ChimeraX commands (.cxc) that place a marker at each C-alpha (Angstrom):
marker #1 position 33.12,-23.58,5.81 radius 0.5
marker #1 position 32.58,-20.89,8.50 radius 0.5
marker #1 position 33.15,-17.34,7.06 radius 0.5
marker #1 position 32.36,-18.30,3.52 radius 0.5
marker #1 position 29.88,-16.03,1.79 radius 0.5
marker #1 position 26.87,-17.88,1.07 radius 0.5
marker #1 position 25.19,-15.54,-1.25 radius 0.5
marker #1 position 24.37,-15.46,-3.91 radius 0.5
marker #1 position 23.82,-19.37,-3.34 radius 0.5
marker #1 position 23.14,-21.28,-6.50 radius 0.5
marker #1 position 22.17,-25.06,-6.14 radius 0.5
marker #1 position 22.52,-27.62,-9.13 radius 0.5
marker #1 position 20.50,-31.07,-8.59 radius 0.5
marker #1 position 20.46,-34.18,-10.49 radius 0.5
marker #1 position 18.48,-37.45,-10.35 radius 0.5
marker #1 position 20.50,-38.35,-7.18 radius 0.5
marker #1 position 18.38,-36.14,-4.97 radius 0.5
marker #1 position 15.22,-37.61,-6.33 radius 0.5
marker #1 position 16.46,-41.03,-6.05 radius 0.5
marker #1 position 16.01,-40.92,-2.31 radius 0.5
marker #1 position 12.24,-40.47,-2.73 radius 0.5
marker #1 position 11.98,-43.64,-4.75 radius 0.5
marker #1 position 12.52,-42.24,-8.18 radius 0.5
marker #1 position 14.68,-44.31,-10.31 radius 0.5
marker #1 position 17.39,-42.83,-12.52 radius 0.5
marker #1 position 17.80,-43.00,-16.53 radius 0.5
marker #1 position 21.25,-44.80,-15.95 radius 0.5
marker #1 position 20.39,-47.14,-13.21 radius 0.5
marker #1 position 18.47,-50.47,-12.88 radius 0.5
marker #1 position 15.22,-48.28,-13.02 radius 0.5
marker #1 position 16.22,-47.35,-16.71 radius 0.5
marker #1 position 14.34,-50.42,-18.02 radius 0.5
marker #1 position 10.71,-50.34,-18.66 radius 0.5
marker #1 position 8.68,-53.34,-20.54 radius 0.5
marker #1 position 12.14,-54.26,-21.78 radius 0.5
marker #1 position 12.82,-50.89,-23.21 radius 0.5
marker #1 position 15.83,-48.57,-21.97 radius 0.5
marker #1 position 14.13,-45.31,-21.07 radius 0.5
marker #1 position 17.03,-43.40,-22.92 radius 0.5
marker #1 position 15.80,-45.08,-26.38 radius 0.5
marker #1 position 12.18,-44.12,-25.55 radius 0.5
marker #1 position 12.83,-40.37,-24.62 radius 0.5
marker #1 position 13.60,-39.24,-28.39 radius 0.5
marker #1 position 11.90,-37.25,-30.83 radius 0.5
marker #1 position 12.46,-40.34,-33.16 radius 0.5
marker #1 position 10.54,-42.84,-30.73 radius 0.5
marker #1 position 7.70,-40.38,-30.68 radius 0.5
marker #1 position 7.41,-39.75,-33.98 radius 0.5
marker #1 position 7.53,-43.53,-34.67 radius 0.5
marker #1 position 5.04,-44.72,-31.90 radius 0.5
marker #1 position 3.57,-41.74,-29.88 radius 0.5
marker #1 position 1.34,-44.49,-28.29 radius 0.5
marker #1 position 4.45,-46.41,-26.67 radius 0.5
marker #1 position 6.04,-43.30,-25.39 radius 0.5
marker #1 position 3.05,-41.83,-23.92 radius 0.5
marker #1 position 2.40,-45.14,-21.99 radius 0.5
marker #1 position 6.08,-45.02,-20.78 radius 0.5
marker #1 position 5.30,-41.40,-19.88 radius 0.5
marker #1 position 2.16,-42.16,-17.99 radius 0.5
marker #1 position 3.74,-44.87,-15.99 radius 0.5
marker #1 position 6.59,-42.14,-15.04 radius 0.5
marker #1 position 3.75,-39.70,-14.13 radius 0.5
marker #1 position 2.15,-42.21,-11.71 radius 0.5
marker #1 position 5.36,-43.11,-10.28 radius 0.5
marker #1 position 6.29,-39.58,-9.47 radius 0.5
marker #1 position 2.66,-38.65,-8.36 radius 0.5
marker #1 position 3.27,-41.48,-5.43 radius 0.5
marker #1 position 6.50,-40.04,-4.29 radius 0.5
marker #1 position 6.99,-37.32,-2.06 radius 0.5
marker #1 position 9.74,-34.85,-1.38 radius 0.5
marker #1 position 12.43,-36.03,0.74 radius 0.5
marker #1 position 14.63,-34.21,3.49 radius 0.5
marker #1 position 17.10,-32.81,0.89 radius 0.5
marker #1 position 14.39,-31.26,-0.97 radius 0.5
marker #1 position 12.80,-29.77,2.09 radius 0.5
marker #1 position 16.13,-28.54,3.48 radius 0.5
marker #1 position 16.78,-26.76,0.15 radius 0.5
marker #1 position 13.22,-24.95,0.62 radius 0.5
marker #1 position 14.10,-24.09,4.12 radius 0.5
marker #1 position 17.70,-22.64,2.73 radius 0.5
marker #1 position 15.82,-20.46,0.04 radius 0.5
marker #1 position 13.64,-18.89,2.77 radius 0.5
marker #1 position 16.58,-17.87,4.88 radius 0.5
marker #1 position 18.42,-16.46,2.24 radius 0.5
marker #1 position 17.69,-13.55,-0.08 radius 0.5
marker #1 position 19.93,-14.43,-3.04 radius 0.5
marker #1 position 19.13,-17.99,-3.96 radius 0.5
marker #1 position 18.83,-19.86,-7.33 radius 0.5
marker #1 position 17.91,-23.67,-7.83 radius 0.5
marker #1 position 18.73,-25.27,-11.05 radius 0.5
marker #1 position 17.70,-28.57,-11.26 radius 0.5
marker #1 position 17.98,-31.65,-14.07 radius 0.5
marker #1 position 14.87,-33.45,-12.65 radius 0.5
marker #1 position 11.66,-33.09,-14.38 radius 0.5
marker #1 position 9.59,-34.36,-11.34 radius 0.5
marker #1 position 8.68,-31.24,-9.74 radius 0.5
marker #1 position 9.66,-32.62,-6.15 radius 0.5
marker #1 position 11.56,-29.03,-5.71 radius 0.5
marker #1 position 8.39,-27.14,-5.88 radius 0.5
marker #1 position 6.46,-29.51,-4.21 radius 0.5
marker #1 position 8.76,-29.17,-1.11 radius 0.5
marker #1 position 8.25,-25.37,-1.04 radius 0.5
marker #1 position 11.15,-24.18,-3.55 radius 0.5
marker #1 position 10.29,-20.90,-5.48 radius 0.5
marker #1 position 13.23,-19.91,-7.39 radius 0.5
marker #1 position 13.78,-23.14,-9.73 radius 0.5
marker #1 position 15.10,-23.29,-13.03 radius 0.5
marker #1 position 14.17,-26.56,-14.86 radius 0.5
marker #1 position 16.84,-27.40,-17.21 radius 0.5
marker #1 position 15.01,-30.33,-18.71 radius 0.5
marker #1 position 11.24,-29.24,-18.48 radius 0.5
marker #1 position 8.50,-30.63,-16.40 radius 0.5
marker #1 position 6.89,-34.10,-16.66 radius 0.5
marker #1 position 3.57,-32.18,-15.48 radius 0.5
marker #1 position 3.90,-29.98,-18.55 radius 0.5
marker #1 position 2.78,-30.95,-21.86 radius 0.5
marker #1 position 3.61,-29.20,-25.25 radius 0.5
marker #1 position 1.87,-29.26,-28.55 radius 0.5
marker #1 position 4.02,-31.42,-31.18 radius 0.5
marker #1 position 2.88,-28.83,-33.62 radius 0.5
marker #1 position 2.28,-25.33,-32.64 radius 0.5
marker #1 position 4.54,-25.45,-29.21 radius 0.5
marker #1 position 1.24,-24.56,-27.08 radius 0.5
marker #1 position 2.10,-25.62,-23.24 radius 0.5
marker #1 position -0.41,-26.51,-20.71 radius 0.5
marker #1 position -0.10,-28.23,-17.31 radius 0.5
marker #1 position -1.81,-31.51,-16.74 radius 0.5
marker #1 position -1.46,-33.47,-13.49 radius 0.5
marker #1 position -3.98,-36.25,-14.31 radius 0.5
marker #1 position -2.53,-39.67,-13.46 radius 0.5
marker #1 position -3.06,-41.39,-15.89 radius 0.5
marker #1 position -4.25,-38.89,-18.57 radius 0.5
marker #1 position -7.62,-40.75,-19.79 radius 0.5
marker #1 position -7.19,-40.48,-23.25 radius 0.5
marker #1 position -3.73,-41.97,-23.80 radius 0.5
marker #1 position -2.29,-39.20,-26.05 radius 0.5
marker #1 position -3.84,-35.58,-25.21 radius 0.5
marker #1 position -4.26,-33.37,-27.75 radius 0.5
marker #1 position -3.59,-29.66,-28.14 radius 0.5
marker #1 position -6.82,-27.36,-27.21 radius 0.5
marker #1 position -5.43,-24.77,-29.78 radius 0.5
marker #1 position -4.80,-26.96,-32.73 radius 0.5
marker #1 position -5.63,-30.70,-31.96 radius 0.5
marker #1 position -2.40,-32.06,-32.80 radius 0.5
marker #1 position -0.54,-34.29,-30.36 radius 0.5
marker #1 position 0.59,-33.14,-27.03 radius 0.5
marker #1 position 3.95,-34.45,-25.86 radius 0.5
marker #1 position 5.77,-34.23,-22.37 radius 0.5
marker #1 position 7.31,-30.82,-22.30 radius 0.5
marker #1 position 10.67,-32.44,-21.37 radius 0.5
marker #1 position 14.08,-32.04,-23.31 radius 0.5
marker #1 position 14.31,-35.66,-24.91 radius 0.5
marker #1 position 17.70,-36.80,-25.90 radius 0.5
marker #1 position 19.31,-35.04,-28.96 radius 0.5
marker #1 position 17.03,-31.93,-28.05 radius 0.5
marker #1 position 18.59,-28.41,-27.39 radius 0.5
marker #1 position 17.78,-26.96,-23.85 radius 0.5
marker #1 position 15.44,-23.95,-24.05 radius 0.5
marker #1 position 17.89,-20.97,-24.70 radius 0.5
marker #1 position 16.21,-18.63,-22.04 radius 0.5
marker #1 position 16.45,-21.34,-19.23 radius 0.5
marker #1 position 20.13,-22.28,-20.20 radius 0.5
marker #1 position 20.99,-18.49,-20.28 radius 0.5
marker #1 position 19.46,-17.95,-17.01 radius 0.5
marker #1 position 21.27,-20.79,-15.56 radius 0.5
marker #1 position 24.84,-19.42,-16.95 radius 0.5
marker #1 position 24.22,-16.24,-15.38 radius 0.5
marker #1 position 23.39,-17.57,-12.26 radius 0.5
marker #1 position 26.43,-19.78,-12.15 radius 0.5
marker #1 position 28.59,-16.90,-13.04 radius 0.5
marker #1 position 27.24,-14.53,-10.19 radius 0.5
marker #1 position 27.34,-17.03,-7.40 radius 0.5
marker #1 position 29.68,-16.90,-4.51 radius 0.5
marker #1 position 28.89,-20.49,-3.62 radius 0.5
marker #1 position 27.42,-23.57,-5.54 radius 0.5
marker #1 position 25.99,-26.56,-4.14 radius 0.5
marker #1 position 26.17,-29.27,-6.68 radius 0.5
marker #1 position 23.92,-32.58,-5.34 radius 0.5
marker #1 position 23.16,-35.72,-6.93 radius 0.5
marker #1 position 24.47,-35.16,-10.27 radius 0.5
marker #1 position 26.40,-37.36,-12.38 radius 0.5
marker #1 position 28.23,-34.59,-14.00 radius 0.5
marker #1 position 28.56,-36.04,-17.31 radius 0.5
marker #1 position 25.33,-34.67,-18.72 radius 0.5
marker #1 position 26.11,-31.41,-20.70 radius 0.5
marker #1 position 25.53,-28.65,-20.80 radius 0.5
marker #1 position 24.57,-29.08,-17.15 radius 0.5
marker #1 position 27.93,-30.22,-16.04 radius 0.5
marker #1 position 29.37,-27.12,-17.29 radius 0.5
marker #1 position 27.69,-24.84,-14.84 radius 0.5
marker #1 position 29.87,-25.60,-11.49 radius 0.5
marker #1 position 33.11,-24.80,-13.60 radius 0.5
marker #1 position 31.43,-21.58,-14.83 radius 0.5
marker #1 position 30.82,-20.69,-11.32 radius 0.5
marker #1 position 34.44,-21.81,-10.23 radius 0.5
marker #1 position 36.14,-19.88,-12.96 radius 0.5
marker #1 position 33.81,-16.72,-11.70 radius 0.5
marker #1 position 35.64,-17.35,-8.22 radius 0.5
marker #1 position 32.59,-19.40,-6.50 radius 0.5
marker #1 position 33.29,-22.07,-3.95 radius 0.5
marker #1 position 31.98,-25.37,-4.81 radius 0.5
marker #1 position 30.21,-28.04,-2.43 radius 0.5
marker #1 position 29.36,-31.56,-3.97 radius 0.5
marker #1 position 26.95,-33.92,-2.52 radius 0.5
marker #1 position 26.97,-37.27,-3.51 radius 0.5
marker #1 position 27.31,-40.91,-2.81 radius 0.5
marker #1 position 30.54,-41.46,-4.95 radius 0.5
marker #1 position 33.10,-39.34,-6.75 radius 0.5
marker #1 position 32.02,-37.69,-10.21 radius 0.5
marker #1 position 34.17,-36.19,-12.77 radius 0.5
marker #1 position 33.81,-33.01,-11.09 radius 0.5
marker #1 position 34.89,-33.97,-7.79 radius 0.5
marker #1 position 38.74,-32.99,-8.33 radius 0.5
marker #1 position 37.32,-29.49,-9.05 radius 0.5
marker #1 position 35.33,-28.72,-6.02 radius 0.5
marker #1 position 36.33,-27.00,-2.56 radius 0.5
marker #1 position 34.39,-29.75,-0.43 radius 0.5
marker #1 position 33.05,-33.17,-0.95 radius 0.5
marker #1 position 30.26,-34.31,1.37 radius 0.5
marker #1 position 29.82,-38.11,0.36 radius 0.5
marker #1 position 26.71,-39.79,1.63 radius 0.5
marker #1 position 23.03,-39.62,1.20 radius 0.5
marker #1 position 21.72,-35.86,0.44 radius 0.5
marker #1 position 19.12,-36.39,2.81 radius 0.5
marker #1 position 21.45,-36.33,5.74 radius 0.5
marker #1 position 24.49,-34.33,4.51 radius 0.5
marker #1 position 22.97,-31.45,3.22 radius 0.5
marker #1 position 20.93,-30.83,6.71 radius 0.5
marker #1 position 23.82,-31.17,8.52 radius 0.5
marker #1 position 25.90,-29.00,6.56 radius 0.5
marker #1 position 23.22,-26.25,6.81 radius 0.5
marker #1 position 23.36,-26.54,10.65 radius 0.5
marker #1 position 27.04,-25.75,10.35 radius 0.5
marker #1 position 26.88,-22.84,8.18 radius 0.5
marker #1 position 23.45,-21.05,8.22 radius 0.5
marker #1 position 23.57,-17.10,9.40 radius 0.5
marker #1 position 22.21,-16.86,12.73 radius 0.5
marker #1 position 18.60,-16.05,13.31 radius 0.5
marker link #1:1,2 radius 0.2
marker link #1:2,3 radius 0.2
marker link #1:3,4 radius 0.2
marker link #1:4,5 radius 0.2
marker link #1:5,6 radius 0.2
marker link #1:6,7 radius 0.2
marker link #1:7,8 radius 0.2
marker link #1:8,9 radius 0.2
marker link #1:9,10 radius 0.2
marker link #1:10,11 radius 0.2
marker link #1:11,12 radius 0.2
marker link #1:12,13 radius 0.2
marker link #1:13,14 radius 0.2
marker link #1:14,15 radius 0.2
marker link #1:15,16 radius 0.2
marker link #1:16,17 radius 0.2
marker link #1:17,18 radius 0.2
marker link #1:18,19 radius 0.2
marker link #1:19,20 radius 0.2
marker link #1:20,21 radius 0.2
marker link #1:21,22 radius 0.2
marker link #1:22,23 radius 0.2
marker link #1:23,24 radius 0.2
marker link #1:24,25 radius 0.2
marker link #1:25,26 radius 0.2
marker link #1:26,27 radius 0.2
marker link #1:27,28 radius 0.2
marker link #1:28,29 radius 0.2
marker link #1:29,30 radius 0.2
marker link #1:30,31 radius 0.2
marker link #1:31,32 radius 0.2
marker link #1:32,33 radius 0.2
marker link #1:33,34 radius 0.2
marker link #1:34,35 radius 0.2
marker link #1:35,36 radius 0.2
marker link #1:36,37 radius 0.2
marker link #1:37,38 radius 0.2
marker link #1:38,39 radius 0.2
marker link #1:39,40 radius 0.2
marker link #1:40,41 radius 0.2
marker link #1:41,42 radius 0.2
marker link #1:42,43 radius 0.2
marker link #1:43,44 radius 0.2
marker link #1:44,45 radius 0.2
marker link #1:45,46 radius 0.2
marker link #1:46,47 radius 0.2
marker link #1:47,48 radius 0.2
marker link #1:48,49 radius 0.2
marker link #1:49,50 radius 0.2
marker link #1:50,51 radius 0.2
marker link #1:51,52 radius 0.2
marker link #1:52,53 radius 0.2
marker link #1:53,54 radius 0.2
marker link #1:54,55 radius 0.2
marker link #1:55,56 radius 0.2
marker link #1:56,57 radius 0.2
marker link #1:57,58 radius 0.2
marker link #1:58,59 radius 0.2
marker link #1:59,60 radius 0.2
marker link #1:60,61 radius 0.2
marker link #1:61,62 radius 0.2
marker link #1:62,63 radius 0.2
marker link #1:63,64 radius 0.2
marker link #1:64,65 radius 0.2
marker link #1:65,66 radius 0.2
marker link #1:66,67 radius 0.2
marker link #1:67,68 radius 0.2
marker link #1:68,69 radius 0.2
marker link #1:69,70 radius 0.2
marker link #1:70,71 radius 0.2
marker link #1:71,72 radius 0.2
marker link #1:72,73 radius 0.2
marker link #1:73,74 radius 0.2
marker link #1:74,75 radius 0.2
marker link #1:75,76 radius 0.2
marker link #1:76,77 radius 0.2
marker link #1:77,78 radius 0.2
marker link #1:78,79 radius 0.2
marker link #1:79,80 radius 0.2
marker link #1:80,81 radius 0.2
marker link #1:81,82 radius 0.2
marker link #1:82,83 radius 0.2
marker link #1:83,84 radius 0.2
marker link #1:84,85 radius 0.2
marker link #1:85,86 radius 0.2
marker link #1:86,87 radius 0.2
marker link #1:87,88 radius 0.2
marker link #1:88,89 radius 0.2
marker link #1:89,90 radius 0.2
marker link #1:90,91 radius 0.2
marker link #1:91,92 radius 0.2
marker link #1:92,93 radius 0.2
marker link #1:93,94 radius 0.2
marker link #1:94,95 radius 0.2
marker link #1:95,96 radius 0.2
marker link #1:96,97 radius 0.2
marker link #1:97,98 radius 0.2
marker link #1:98,99 radius 0.2
marker link #1:99,100 radius 0.2
marker link #1:100,101 radius 0.2
marker link #1:101,102 radius 0.2
marker link #1:102,103 radius 0.2
marker link #1:103,104 radius 0.2
marker link #1:104,105 radius 0.2
marker link #1:105,106 radius 0.2
marker link #1:106,107 radius 0.2
marker link #1:107,108 radius 0.2
marker link #1:108,109 radius 0.2
marker link #1:109,110 radius 0.2
marker link #1:110,111 radius 0.2
marker link #1:111,112 radius 0.2
marker link #1:112,113 radius 0.2
marker link #1:113,114 radius 0.2
marker link #1:114,115 radius 0.2
marker link #1:115,116 radius 0.2
marker link #1:116,117 radius 0.2
marker link #1:117,118 radius 0.2
marker link #1:118,119 radius 0.2
marker link #1:119,120 radius 0.2
marker link #1:120,121 radius 0.2
marker link #1:121,122 radius 0.2
marker link #1:122,123 radius 0.2
marker link #1:123,124 radius 0.2
marker link #1:124,125 radius 0.2
marker link #1:125,126 radius 0.2
marker link #1:126,127 radius 0.2
marker link #1:127,128 radius 0.2
marker link #1:128,129 radius 0.2
marker link #1:129,130 radius 0.2
marker link #1:130,131 radius 0.2
marker link #1:131,132 radius 0.2
marker link #1:132,133 radius 0.2
marker link #1:133,134 radius 0.2
marker link #1:134,135 radius 0.2
marker link #1:135,136 radius 0.2
marker link #1:136,137 radius 0.2
marker link #1:137,138 radius 0.2
marker link #1:138,139 radius 0.2
marker link #1:139,140 radius 0.2
marker link #1:140,141 radius 0.2
marker link #1:141,142 radius 0.2
marker link #1:142,143 radius 0.2
marker link #1:143,144 radius 0.2
marker link #1:144,145 radius 0.2
marker link #1:145,146 radius 0.2
marker link #1:146,147 radius 0.2
marker link #1:147,148 radius 0.2
marker link #1:148,149 radius 0.2
marker link #1:149,150 radius 0.2
marker link #1:150,151 radius 0.2
marker link #1:151,152 radius 0.2
marker link #1:152,153 radius 0.2
marker link #1:153,154 radius 0.2
marker link #1:154,155 radius 0.2
marker link #1:155,156 radius 0.2
marker link #1:156,157 radius 0.2
marker link #1:157,158 radius 0.2
marker link #1:158,159 radius 0.2
marker link #1:159,160 radius 0.2
marker link #1:160,161 radius 0.2
marker link #1:161,162 radius 0.2
marker link #1:162,163 radius 0.2
marker link #1:163,164 radius 0.2
marker link #1:164,165 radius 0.2
marker link #1:165,166 radius 0.2
marker link #1:166,167 radius 0.2
marker link #1:167,168 radius 0.2
marker link #1:168,169 radius 0.2
marker link #1:169,170 radius 0.2
marker link #1:170,171 radius 0.2
marker link #1:171,172 radius 0.2
marker link #1:172,173 radius 0.2
marker link #1:173,174 radius 0.2
marker link #1:174,175 radius 0.2
marker link #1:175,176 radius 0.2
marker link #1:176,177 radius 0.2
marker link #1:177,178 radius 0.2
marker link #1:178,179 radius 0.2
marker link #1:179,180 radius 0.2
marker link #1:180,181 radius 0.2
marker link #1:181,182 radius 0.2
marker link #1:182,183 radius 0.2
marker link #1:183,184 radius 0.2
marker link #1:184,185 radius 0.2
marker link #1:185,186 radius 0.2
marker link #1:186,187 radius 0.2
marker link #1:187,188 radius 0.2
marker link #1:188,189 radius 0.2
marker link #1:189,190 radius 0.2
marker link #1:190,191 radius 0.2
marker link #1:191,192 radius 0.2
marker link #1:192,193 radius 0.2
marker link #1:193,194 radius 0.2
marker link #1:194,195 radius 0.2
marker link #1:195,196 radius 0.2
marker link #1:196,197 radius 0.2
marker link #1:197,198 radius 0.2
marker link #1:198,199 radius 0.2
marker link #1:199,200 radius 0.2
marker link #1:200,201 radius 0.2
marker link #1:201,202 radius 0.2
marker link #1:202,203 radius 0.2
marker link #1:203,204 radius 0.2
marker link #1:204,205 radius 0.2
marker link #1:205,206 radius 0.2
marker link #1:206,207 radius 0.2
marker link #1:207,208 radius 0.2
marker link #1:208,209 radius 0.2
marker link #1:209,210 radius 0.2
marker link #1:210,211 radius 0.2
marker link #1:211,212 radius 0.2
marker link #1:212,213 radius 0.2
marker link #1:213,214 radius 0.2
marker link #1:214,215 radius 0.2
marker link #1:215,216 radius 0.2
marker link #1:216,217 radius 0.2
marker link #1:217,218 radius 0.2
marker link #1:218,219 radius 0.2
marker link #1:219,220 radius 0.2
marker link #1:220,221 radius 0.2
marker link #1:221,222 radius 0.2
marker link #1:222,223 radius 0.2
marker link #1:223,224 radius 0.2
marker link #1:224,225 radius 0.2
marker link #1:225,226 radius 0.2
marker link #1:226,227 radius 0.2
marker link #1:227,228 radius 0.2
marker link #1:228,229 radius 0.2
marker link #1:229,230 radius 0.2
marker link #1:230,231 radius 0.2
marker link #1:231,232 radius 0.2
marker link #1:232,233 radius 0.2
marker link #1:233,234 radius 0.2
marker link #1:234,235 radius 0.2
marker link #1:235,236 radius 0.2
marker link #1:236,237 radius 0.2
marker link #1:237,238 radius 0.2
view
C-alpha cells in the first residue's frame, strides 16, 4: 500500500482486538456466565427485573477486564496515533484498553464499563473499584440505582457519539477495520460510509466477514502481529 494517503486515518475496532488480551466476546464460548447468556443479561429489561443479578455479572466482567492488559495491537494503534496528525479511533469495545495503551482520540460507540450512569437522572461518573463493594451503586445526585454506562441490547447509541463516528468515516482517506464481526449495526455501516466517500479499507481479522468482499486489502491472522507488520510497511519516514 505504498503511496496510499494515510490521513485522515480512521480505525474501527471490535471484540477481536481485545480477545487477544484474554477478554471473551459475547458471541463466543465466553458468552456464558453462571448458566446465563451474556446477551440476555445486557438488556434494560434484565436490569429492571433483577438489578442485583446484572450487577453481579458486570462486577465479574469488570474484574476480568481489570486483570487484562493492552496487547500489541492496542499499543500499535497508540503508536500510529502519535505519528499522525489526523487520526480517529472508533471502538465497539467497552473495556478501556485503547486508552490504557495510550490512545487519546477514541470514540466509544457502546460506552465504557468503567463509567456508571444513574438509571433515573442520567448522572454519569467514573468508578474503577473492583468489585464495587456495595453491590448496586447509588447515584450521589438523586440516590437512584446506578447502571453501567454501556449500550445494552435494544438501546440506541448516543446520538453525538454516533454522529461523530459517521463524520469521521465520511472524511477518512483510509480506514482500518480490526477484529469486528461486521454484523453489529450501526457500527457495521461505518466502513461502507468511508468506502462510498472514497476511502480505502483494510480489514484485519482471523476470518472472513460480511465486509471482506468490499475491502481493498485483507490481512488475516492475529491483529497483534498483522497490524504492527502493516505499519512497518506503510508508516511515513521519520
